[in-house]
C-alpha positions in Angstrom: -14.1 -19.8 -39.0 -11.1 -20.7 -36.8 -9.7 -17.1 -37.1 -13.1 -15.6 -36.4 -13.4 -17.8 -33.3 -10.0 -16.7 -32.0 -10.9 -13.1 -32.6 -14.1 -13.5 -30.6 -12.2 -15.1 -27.8 -9.7 -12.3 -27.8 -12.6 -9.8 -27.7 -14.2 -11.6 -24.8 -11.0 -11.7 -22.8 -9.7 -8.3 -23.4 -12.7 -6.0 -24.0 -15.0 -7.5 -21.3 -17.7 -7.8 -24.0 -20.6 -10.1 -23.1 -21.2 -13.0 -25.5 -24.6 -11.7 -26.3 -23.0 -8.5 -27.7 -20.9 -10.6 -30.0 -23.9 -12.8 -30.9 -25.7 -9.7 -32.0 -23.1 -9.2 -34.6 -23.8 -12.5 -36.4 -21.1 -14.4 -34.4 -22.6 -17.8 -33.4 -21.2 -20.3 -31.0 -21.5 -23.9 -31.9 -24.3 -25.6 -30.0 -23.3 -28.5 -27.8 -25.7 -31.5 -28.0 -27.9 -31.6 -24.9 -27.1 -28.1 -23.6 -28.9 -24.9 -24.0 -27.2 -22.3 -26.1 -27.4 -19.7 -23.3 -25.6 -22.0 -20.9 -22.9 -22.7 -23.5 -22.4 -19.0 -24.1 -22.2 -18.3 -20.4 -19.6 -21.0 -19.8 -17.4 -19.9 -22.7 -17.6 -16.3 -21.5 -16.5 -17.2 -18.0 -13.7 -19.4 -19.2 -12.3 -16.8 -21.5 -12.6 -13.9 -19.2 -10.9 -15.6 -16.2 -8.3 -17.7 -18.1 -5.5 -15.3 -17.3 -6.4 -15.3 -13.6 -6.7 -19.1 -13.4 -3.3 -19.5 -15.1 -1.7 -17.1 -12.6 -3.4 -18.8 -9.7 -2.2 -22.2 -10.9 1.4 -20.8 -11.2 1.1 -19.4 -7.7 -0.1 -22.8 -6.3 2.9 -24.6 -8.0 5.3 -22.0 -6.5 3.7 -22.4 -3.1 4.1 -26.2 -3.2 7.7 -25.9 -4.3 8.5 -23.6 -1.4 6.6 -25.8 1.1 8.5 -28.9 -0.1 11.9 -27.2 0.4 12.9 -28.1 4.0 15.2 -26.1 6.2 17.4 -28.2 8.5 16.7 -27.5 12.2 20.4 -26.6 12.8 20.7 -24.3 9.8 23.1 -21.4 10.5 21.2 -18.3 9.4 24.2 -16.1 10.4 26.3 -17.6 7.6 23.9 -16.2 5.0 25.2 -13.0 3.6 22.7 -10.2 2.8 20.0 -10.7 5.4 18.9 -7.5 7.2 19.2 -7.6 11.0 15.4 -7.8 11.2 15.2 -10.8 8.9 18.0 -12.6 10.6 16.5 -12.1 14.1 13.1 -13.3 12.9 14.4 -16.4 11.2 16.6 -17.3 14.2 13.6 -16.8 16.6 11.0 -18.7 14.5 13.3 -21.4 13.0 10.9 -22.2 10.1 10.7 -25.8 8.9 10.4 -24.9 5.2 10.9 -22.0 2.7 7.1 -21.7 2.5 6.9 -21.1 6.3 9.8 -18.7 6.2 8.0 -16.7 3.4 5.0 -16.2 5.6 7.0 -14.6 8.5 6.1 -10.9 8.7 9.1 -8.8 7.5 10.8 -11.6 5.6 11.0 -10.3 2.1 11.0 -12.2 -1.2 14.7 -11.2 -1.6 15.5 -12.8 1.8 13.7 -16.0 0.7 15.9 -16.0 -2.5 19.0 -15.6 -0.4 17.9 -18.4 1.9 17.1 -20.6 -1.1 20.6 -20.1 -2.5 22.2 -20.7 0.9 20.2 -23.9 1.4 21.2 -25.2 -2.0 24.9 -24.4 -1.3 24.6 -26.2 2.0 23.0 -29.2 0.4 25.8 -29.4 -2.2 28.6 -29.1 0.3 27.1 -31.8 2.4 26.9 -34.2 -0.5 
């Protein structure tokens, strides 16, 4: 039964099959005491179909929190960072973001520039210690 249940979950998630379609093929979901079978089916279907999206969103939120928590010193020397384009350098010097998260939201500042900035901040932190 466990293998059958996993197969059903895989079908729901990948093939966009409604639970009722699977139920028509003699696949039954266990009833939860106090709940209607239709409500249980609907909840299972929603959870399985959106599991990948929810996981990705959760990962994005964690990444966002990490970038927001990484502070940039107010006197940070952006010119010392090798690899910035002229546009990125000018924007970072003009805005003087307080965190990597804020820097990542500046128009024209690429993910590659954020990675360079992250490495430069880590080097700066290590040399100060």
